[in-house]
Structure formats: C-alpha cells, structure tokens
C-alpha positions in Angstrom: -28.1 9.3 12.2 -27.7 6.0 13.5 -30.0 3.5 12.9 -31.2 1.8 16.2 -31.0 -1.8 14.8 -27.2 -1.2 14.3 -25.8 1.2 17.2 -25.9 -2.0 19.8 -22.2 -2.0 21.0 -21.2 2.2 20.5 -17.8 3.1 22.1 -17.8 3.5 26.0 -16.0 7.0 25.3 -12.3 8.7 26.4 -12.5 9.5 30.2 -10.1 12.3 28.6 -12.3 13.9 26.4 -14.3 16.6 28.0 -17.0 16.1 25.4 -18.1 13.1 27.4 -19.2 13.3 31.0 -19.0 10.7 33.4 -21.9 7.7 33.6 -22.9 5.4 36.1 -22.4 1.8 35.2 -24.8 -0.5 34.5 -26.2 -3.5 37.0 -23.2 -5.7 35.2 -20.9 -3.0 36.3 -20.2 -2.3 32.9 -20.2 0.9 31.7 -23.6 2.0 29.8 -23.0 2.6 25.8 -22.5 6.0 24.4 -23.2 6.7 20.8 -21.2 9.4 19.3 -20.8 10.5 15.5 -17.6 12.0 16.7 -14.3 11.8 15.0 -11.9 9.6 16.4 -8.9 11.6 15.4 -9.3 15.1 14.9 -6.9 18.4 13.8 -3.5 18.0 12.4 -3.4 14.2 13.2 -6.9 13.7 11.2 -5.6 15.6 8.1 -2.3 13.6 7.9 -3.8 10.7 8.0 -6.4 11.4 5.5 -3.4 12.7 3.1 -1.4 9.6 4.1 -3.8 7.0 3.5 -5.1 8.8 0.0 -1.2 8.8 -1.2 -1.4 4.9 0.2 -4.7 3.7 -1.7 -3.1 5.6 -5.0 0.0 4.2 -5.2 -1.1 0.7 -4.5 -4.4 1.0 -6.6 -1.5 2.2 -9.8 0.0 -1.4 -9.1 -4.0 -3.1 -9.8 -4.6 -0.5 -12.8 -1.6 -1.4 -14.5 -2.0 -5.2 -14.0 -6.3 -5.2 -15.2 -5.8 -3.8 -18.7 -3.7 -6.6 -19.6 -4.8 -9.6 -17.4 -7.8 -11.1 -20.0 -5.6 -11.1 -22.6 -2.8 -12.8 -20.8 -5.1 -15.2 -19.6 -6.4 -15.6 -23.2 -2.8 -16.5 -24.3 -1.7 -18.9 -21.7 -5.5 -20.8 -21.9 -5.2 -21.0 -25.5 -1.9 -22.7 -25.4 -2.6 -24.7 -22.2 -5.7 -26.0 -24.2 -4.0 -27.0 -27.3 -4.8 -24.2 -29.0 -1.8 -22.1 -30.1 -3.1 -20.0 -32.8 -3.9 -16.4 -32.1 -6.2 -15.6 -28.7 -8.7 -14.1 -30.9 -9.1 -17.7 -33.0 -8.9 -19.4 -29.1 -12.2 -16.9 -27.5 -14.3 -17.1 -30.5 -14.0 -20.7 -30.8 -13.4 -22.5 -27.5 -16.1 -21.6 -24.7 -13.7 -23.3 -22.4 -11.0 -20.1 -22.5 -13.9 -17.5 -22.0 -14.7 -19.9 -18.4 -11.1 -20.0 -17.6 -10.1 -16.5 -18.1 -13.5 -15.3 -16.3 -12.4 -17.7 -13.5 -9.3 -15.8 -13.3 -10.5 -12.5 -13.1 -13.0 -13.3 -10.4 -10.8 -15.2 -8.1 -9.3 -11.8 -7.3 -12.7 -10.2 -6.2 -13.7 -13.9 -4.3 -10.7 -13.3 -1.8 -11.9 -9.7 -1.6 -15.4 -10.6 -0.5 -14.0 -13.5 2.1 -11.2 -11.2 3.8 -12.7 -7.6 3.6 -15.2 -8.4 6.5 -12.2 -10.1 8.3 -9.6 -7.5 7.8 -12.4 -4.8 8.8 -13.1 -6.9 12.4 -9.4 -7.6 12.5 -9.0 -3.7 12.7 -11.9 -2.6 14.9 -10.0 -4.9 17.1 -5.9 -4.4 16.6 -6.3 -0.8 15.1 -6.3 0.4 11.2 -2.3 0.8 10.7 -1.1 -2.7 10.7 -3.5 -4.1 8.7 -3.0 -1.4 6.1 0.9 -2.3 6.1 -0.2 -5.8 6.0 -1.8 -5.6 3.1 0.4 -3.5 1.3 3.3 -6.3 2.1 1.3 -8.9 0.4 0.8 -6.8 -2.9 4.2 -6.5 -3.4 4.9 -10.3 -3.0 1.9 -11.3 -5.3 2.3 -8.6 -8.0 6.0 -9.6 -8.1 4.6 -13.3 -8.6 2.2 -12.1 -11.6 5.4 -10.5 -13.2 7.2 -13.6 -13.1 4.3 -15.8 -14.3 3.7 -13.3 -17.6 7.2 -13.7 -18.5 7.1 -17.5 -18.9 6.8 -18.9 -22.4 3.2 -19.9 -23.3 4.5 -22.5 -25.8 6.3 -24.6 -23.0 5.0 -23.7 -19.8 1.5 -22.8 -20.3 0.1 -24.8 -17.3 2.9 -23.4 -14.7 2.1 -19.4 -16.0 -1.7 -20.1 -15.5 -1.1 -21.8 -12.2 1.1 -18.6 -11.1 -1.2 -16.2 -12.3 -4.1 -17.7 -10.2 -2.2 -17.8 -6.8 -0.8 -14.7 -7.7 -4.2 -12.7 -8.4 -5.4 -15.2 -5.4 -2.6 -13.3 -3.1 -3.7 -9.8 -4.3 -7.3 -10.1 -3.7 -6.2 -11.1 0.0 -3.7 -8.2 0.1 -6.2 -5.5 -1.5 -9.2 -6.3 0.8 -8.0 -4.0 2.9 -9.8 -0.8 0.8 -12.6 -1.2 3.6 -10.2 -0.3 6.3 -9.2 2.6 4.8 -12.5 3.3 4.1 -12.7 3.5 8.0 -9.6 5.7 8.4 -11.6 8.4 6.6 -14.5 7.3 8.9 -12.8 8.0 11.8 -11.4 11.3 10.9 -14.2 12.5 9.8 -17.8 14.0 11.2 -20.8 12.4 9.8 -21.7 15.7 7.3 -18.2 15.4 5.8 -18.5 11.8 5.5 -19.2 11.5 2.2 -16.6 14.1 0.8 -14.1 11.9 2.8 -15.2 8.7 1.2 -14.7 10.5 -2.2 -11.0 10.5 -1.7 -11.1 6.8 -1.9 -12.7 7.4 -5.2 -10.1 9.9 -6.7 -7.8 7.3 -5.6 -9.1 5.0 -7.5 -9.6 7.1 -10.7 -6.0 8.5 -10.2 -4.9 4.7 -10.0 -6.7 3.6 -13.2 -5.7 6.8 -14.8 -2.0 6.4 -14.2 -1.8 2.5 -14.1 -2.5 1.9 -17.3 0.0 4.7 -18.5 2.7 3.3 -16.5 1.7 -0.6 -17.9 1.9 1.2 -21.5 5.3 2.9 -20.7 6.8 -0.5 -19.7 5.9 -2.4 -22.8 7.3 0.0 -24.8 10.8 0.4 -23.1 10.6 -3.0 -22.3 12.9 -5.7 -24.7 10.4 -7.9 -26.8 8.9 -11.0 -24.6 9.3 -9.2 -21.3 5.5 -8.4 -20.7 6.2 -9.5 -17.1 7.3 -5.9 -16.3 4.0 -4.7 -15.6 4.1 -7.2 -12.7 7.3 -5.5 -11.5 6.4 -2.3 -11.9 2.8 -2.7 -9.9 4.9 -4.5 -7.1 7.7 -1.5 -7.0 4.8 1.1 -6.5 3.2 -1.1 -3.9 6.8 -0.9 -1.8 6.7 2.4 -2.0 3.2 2.8 -0.4 4.3 0.4 2.4 7.5 2.3 3.0 5.1 5.7 3.2 2.4 4.0 5.4 4.8 2.7 7.8 6.8 6.0 8.5 4.2 8.3 8.1 0.7 6.3 8.7 -0.9 7.5 12.0 -3.2 5.1 13.8 -6.9 6.4 13.7 -8.6 3.9 15.8 -9.9 5.2 19.3 -10.5 2.3 21.4 -13.0 2.4 24.2 -12.7 2.4 28.0 -14.4 -1.0 27.6 -12.7 -3.3 24.7 -14.9 -4.1 22.0 -16.6 -7.6 21.9 -14.2 -10.7 21.0 -16.2 -12.0 18.0 -15.7 -14.4 15.1 -13.3 -12.8 12.7 -15.9 -14.8 9.9 -19.6 -13.9 11.3 -22.0 -14.0 8.7 -24.6 -12.8 11.3 -22.5 -9.7 10.3 -23.9 -9.4 6.9 -27.6 -10.4 7.9 -27.4 -7.9 10.6 -26.5 -5.3 7.7 -29.2 -5.9 4.9 -32.2 -6.6 8.2 -31.2 -2.9 8.8 -34.3 -0.7 7.2 -31.4 2.2 6.9 -28.3 0.4 5.6 -29.9 -2.7 4.1 -31.3 -1.1 0.8 -28.5 1.0 0.3 -26.2 -2.2 0.3 -27.9 -4.0 -1.7 -28.3 -1.3 -4.6 -24.5 -1.2 -3.8 -24.3 -4.9 -5.1 -26.5 -5.0 -7.9 -25.2 -1.6 -9.4 -21.9 -3.0 -9.1 -22.9 -6.1 -10.5 -24.2 -4.6 -13.5 -21.0 -2.2 -14.0 -18.9 -5.5 -13.5 -20.5 -6.9 -16.5 -19.1 -4.4 -18.7 -15.5 -3.7 -16.8 -14.4 -6.9 -17.4 -15.0 -7.5 -21.1 -13.5 -3.6 -22.0 -10.2 -5.3 -23.0 -11.9 -7.8 -25.5 -14.0 -5.0 -26.5 -11.4 -2.5 -27.3 -9.9 -5.5 -29.6 -12.8 -6.7 -31.3 -14.7 -3.3 -31.7 -11.5 -1.1 -32.3 -8.5 -3.4 -33.3 -6.7 -1.7 -30.2 -3.3 -3.6 -29.9 -1.7 -4.6 -25.8 0.3 -1.6 -25.8 -2.3 1.1 -26.7 -5.3 -0.8 -24.8 -4.2 0.8 -21.3 -4.8 4.5 -22.9 -8.5 4.0 -23.1 -8.3 2.5 -19.6 -6.2 5.4 -18.3 -9.2 8.0 -20.1 -11.4 5.7 -18.0 -9.3 6.5 -14.9 -9.1 10.2 -15.7 -13.3 10.3 -16.3 -13.5 8.6 -12.8 -10.9 10.9 -11.1 -12.2 14.3 -12.6 -16.1 13.2 -11.7 -15.2 12.4 -7.9 -12.5 14.5 -6.9 -14.0 17.9 -8.9 -17.8 17.2 -10.0 -19.4 15.1 -6.9 -17.3 17.3 -4.4 -18.6 20.6 -5.8 -22.3 19.2 -6.0 -21.7 17.2 -2.7 -23.1 20.6 -0.4 -26.2 20.8 -2.7 -27.1 17.0 -3.6 -28.0 14.2 -1.2 -26.7 10.9 -1.2 -29.7 9.3 -2.5 -30.1 11.4 -5.7 -26.8 10.9 -6.3 -27.5 7.6 -6.2 -30.4 7.9 -8.4 -28.5 9.9 -11.1 -25.5 7.4 -10.9 -27.9 4.3 -11.9 -29.5 6.0 -14.7 -26.1 7.5 -16.4 -24.9 3.8 -15.8 -27.6 1.8 -17.1 -27.5 4.2 -20.3 -23.9 4.1 -20.7 -23.5 0.3 -20.6 -26.6 -0.6 -22.7 -25.4 2.0 -25.2 -22.3 -0.2 -25.4 -24.3 -3.0 -27.1 -25.5 -0.2 -30.0 -21.6 0.5 -30.7 -20.7 -2.9 -30.8 -23.5 -3.6 -33.2 -22.6 -0.2 -35.5 -19.2 -1.9 -35.3 -20.4 -4.9 -36.4 -21.7 -3.6 -39.5 -18.9 -1.6 -40.3 -20.9 1.7 -40.6 -18.7 4.1 -38.9 -14.9 4.8 -39.5 -12.5 4.5 -37.0 -12.3 7.9 -35.7 -15.9 8.0 -35.5 -15.9 4.6 -34.1 -13.4 5.5 -31.3 -15.3 8.7 -30.6 -18.6 7.3 -30.0 -17.1 4.8 -27.7 -15.3 7.2 -25.5 -18.3 9.4 -25.2 -20.4 6.2 -24.2 -17.6 5.5 -21.8 -18.0 8.9 -20.0 -21.4 8.6 -19.4 -21.2 5.2 -17.8 -18.0 6.3 -15.7 -19.5 9.8 -14.8 -22.5 7.4 -13.1 -20.3 5.2 -11.5 -18.5 8.1 -9.9 -21.7 9.6 -8.5 -23.2 6.2 -6.9 -20.0 4.9 -5.0 -19.1 7.5 -2.8 -22.7 8.0 -1.7 -23.4 4.3 -1.1 -20.2 4.4 0.6 -21.3 7.4 2.8 -24.7 6.7 3.8 -23.7 3.0 5.4 -21.0 4.9 7.0 -23.8 7.7 8.3 -26.0 5.1 9.2 -23.6 2.5 11.5 -22.1 2.5 14.8 -18.9 4.0 15.1 -17.8 1.5 17.0 -18.4 -1.3 14.1 -17.5 1.3 11.2 -14.7 -1.5 10.1 -17.0 -4.3 10.0 -20.4 -2.4 8.6 -18.1 -0.9 5.6 -16.4 -4.7 5.3 -19.9 -6.2 4.8 -20.5 -3.7 2.2 -17.4 -3.6 0.4 -17.7 -7.9 0.4 -21.3 -6.9 -1.4 -19.1 -5.3 -4.2 -16.9 -8.1 -4.0 -19.8 -10.6 -4.6 -20.7 -8.4 -7.5 -17.0 -8.5 -9.0 -17.2 -12.3 -8.4 -20.1 -13.0 -10.5 -19.9 -10.2 -13.1 -16.6 -12.5 -15.0 -19.1 -15.1 -14.5 -22.0 -14.1 -16.2 -20.9 -11.6 -18.7 -18.1 -13.2 -20.3 -19.9 -16.7 -21.5 -22.6 -13.8 -22.7 -19.9 -12.0 -24.7 -18.7 -15.2 -26.1 -22.4 -16.6 -26.9 -23.2 -14.3 -29.7 -21.1 -13.1 -32.7 -21.9 -9.3 -32.1 -21.0 -9.1 -28.3 -24.2 -7.7 -27.3 -25.6 -9.7 -24.1 -23.3 -8.1 -21.7 -24.1 -4.6 -21.7 -27.9 -4.8 -22.6 -28.4 -7.3 -19.6 -25.8 -5.0 -17.3 -27.7 -1.6 -18.4 -30.8 -3.2 -18.0 -30.2 -4.0 -14.7 -28.8 -1.0 -13.5 -31.9 0.8 -14.7 -33.8 -1.7 -12.6 -32.2 -0.6 -9.6 -34.0 2.7 -9.4 -36.9 0.3 -7.6 -34.5 0.6 -4.6 -34.2 4.3 -4.5 -37.8 5.1 -2.3 -36.5 2.8 0.3 -33.2 4.3 0.4 -34.8 7.8 0.8 -37.2 5.9 3.8 -33.9 4.9 5.8 -33.2 9.1 6.3 -36.5 8.6 8.5 -35.2 5.5 10.9 -35.0 7.3 14.4 -31.1 7.7 15.7 
C-alpha cells in the first residue's frame, strides 16, 4: 500500500512485462505513471541477488565489528598522549573532559558521513543501478580500514597527533564507503513483493548481527596472535574481509534495478526536499521520526559500552570483544530466528511498540547495574550475568524495531524512489548516531557513577511509544 503523497513518480513499466498493458500517452507525450508493487527482479536472479547481498553485507560488517569495540579505547590512548596526559587512558578520561569531546567526535564522524552520503548513494543507485554503488563502497572500505590499521600502529608517545589525524580520516572515509547500506536495502526491495518485504529487511539485520558477532571475535583472535604492540592488525583484518566482499560482488552480484521506459528525473544528488517530502507524509513521516529517536536512545548507550565494560567489569582490550560478540549473537538470533518466525502473525507497528519497551527498559537498567557496581554489592560473576541479561533485553528490542521500521518505509514508498526514501530513513538513523556520542560521552563523564546516558536514553525510548498511534493510522492512508 503506497501513500499518494509519495507515489508521484512510479515506473512507467517494461513493455515486455505481460502484467503491464499498453497505455496511452499523456497530453505532454509522456507515458502515464503506472504504480506497481511488483518486485523488479524475480525467480532465480532475485534469490541470487539476495544471497550475494547478504554475504557482501555480512563480510563488510565483519570489518565494522572488528573495529567498533576497540575504537573508543584507541581514541582515549592517543588523545591522552596528544593532550600531554600520557598516564593511563582511565586517568585521562576521568579527569579531562576534552578527551571525551574528541573521542566523541571520532565516533560521530563516521555517522556524519553516512548521514550526508546515504541519500546521495541511494539516489545514484536509482539513477545508475545498485551494483556499481555497492562495489564503490566496498572498495572504499578496503582502503580506509587499511589506513585505520596503519594509524593504530603508530607509537602514542611520538606520533599521537598524526595517529589521531589518520584515525579521523579513516573513519571519515569508512563512513562514506559504508553509507551504501541503503542501497543494499534497495536491492532487497527490488527483489521482494510488499508482503515479504519485512522478511527481506530482516536479512540486513541478521547480517548486522553476524558481523557484530564474529567481527569482535576476529579482533580478539588477531590481538592474541599478533606480536605485542601491533594493535593495527585489527584494521588490516577488516580491510582483508572487505576485499573478499568486493571480489564476491564483482563476480556474483547481478544488477537488480529495473529501469522503466521513461528515465528517472535528473534531480540534484543532495536534495533536502527529499527529507522534507518523506517527513511530511502521514504514512512515512512518523515511522522515520520514531526510527530516528529510538536509534538516538540506543546510540547513547551503544557508544559507551566499551568504556562501561572497563569501568564496571574491568574487562581488558582483548576480552572486550567477547562481550560485543555476545551482543551480535543475540541480534543475529533475534532477527534471524525470532523475528522471522513471528513476522507472519505480528504487524510492524506492534513489533515497533514491543521494541521500544524492551529497549527502554534494557538501556535504563544499565544505570542500575552501574550503581550496583559502584557500590561493590555483587561479585564479578553475578555482575557479569546481570549486565549480559540487561544487554539481551535491549538488543532484542532493537532487533524487533529496526526491520519493522525499514519494511514500513519501504512498503509505503513509491517503487521508483525506493533508494531515495530508504536513504532518507537511513540518514535519520545516521543523524541519531552522530548525536548519540556527542550527548552520551559528556553525560558519561559528568558523574562518577556514569548513570546519566542510560537514564536519558532509556527514558527517551519509552517516550517514543506516543508515536505508535500515528504509525498505525498511516496504514489507513489510501494507496
């Protein structure tokens, strides 16, 4: 079901498609717009495209999962030395607010580039096809993950400034390259009918889960096997995996974009009107807004996890990746098994409401866990079990929410603008991830107990339940 405010430029159709009958031209000589929700690619080609996109996203996200658990700690190390505080990273971040601000910027710049480039890649994929955009992104990931590895091996005492500069450049470039995730979603939209859309979108979530599960495990293994002092091995591993994904894409990925008889309008690549257009839609706007706000709440605890594991549980750099692997495993199982089994019986708005409740309760409960750790009321084993249980609740909520929101946005969008509208939705998510570190890290450092980011993030998610009635009403918008 499409929203008429969105369906303004539907594909004209393929004359060879027997399901589309010949139609007269309009007065201006252009063929009339023929709305269609049929997948652009079907049969074996569709299955092949879905399988290859799934593999490509998994392998590329393995690289992201390798880097994520260690980036905040590496950032602390170099920032502390650069600011003339060569003491331990903990001393630096406990006593110098500038460390938090700079590390927050290092974490935010990746999402800033995704925010800027997701609509650009999405619109380019509508214009030139999905395949070349995905391959460009994978090639960029190879280069910038390798740069991250090089920067991470520079000695902090002598080259802290240069290392920080290269880390910023590597994260900036990786953000641009990784912004093609909306194009991967568009491939799924090209290959699935509306009633199967949320099942297809769950594949992206499952790919994230697999990447976050095995990426940190690869990081742990590489740190154990690498000689002491060669922490850049994690970046080189990420670059190698992205190279594998690039080769698979070049050899096996088909083009899924179906171009109509009339070419798409030649619009500007960066057009803020697209965001205003999507947000003004009663069918799409509330979903995008809810996705933004809940992602903001989730990001406010996600970016502090590495520090939380160190301060609350005294987890080392090497073992830090094991907890991130657990988070990824929960995400993969929740979206790959639980969500897909319930998808036939549960509507997307219901999934979103349940996800908001679980995420809100889970994130807010981390504040209670921190309070218990600060008071030394529980032994290590009990504290670890409590934190893992809380993370399970929060991550399952996230697993229910994200594919549901993406599927709703896709189903309520004009098929000719799948890349563009999905790009707007992903840009909203990226904006939330830009703001998350900028808000949560100062809140984390503001009090000795580190409670504020979890209380604020959890409360924000629960407040988003007020959007559910508007999201449900969007189903009644005539298509």
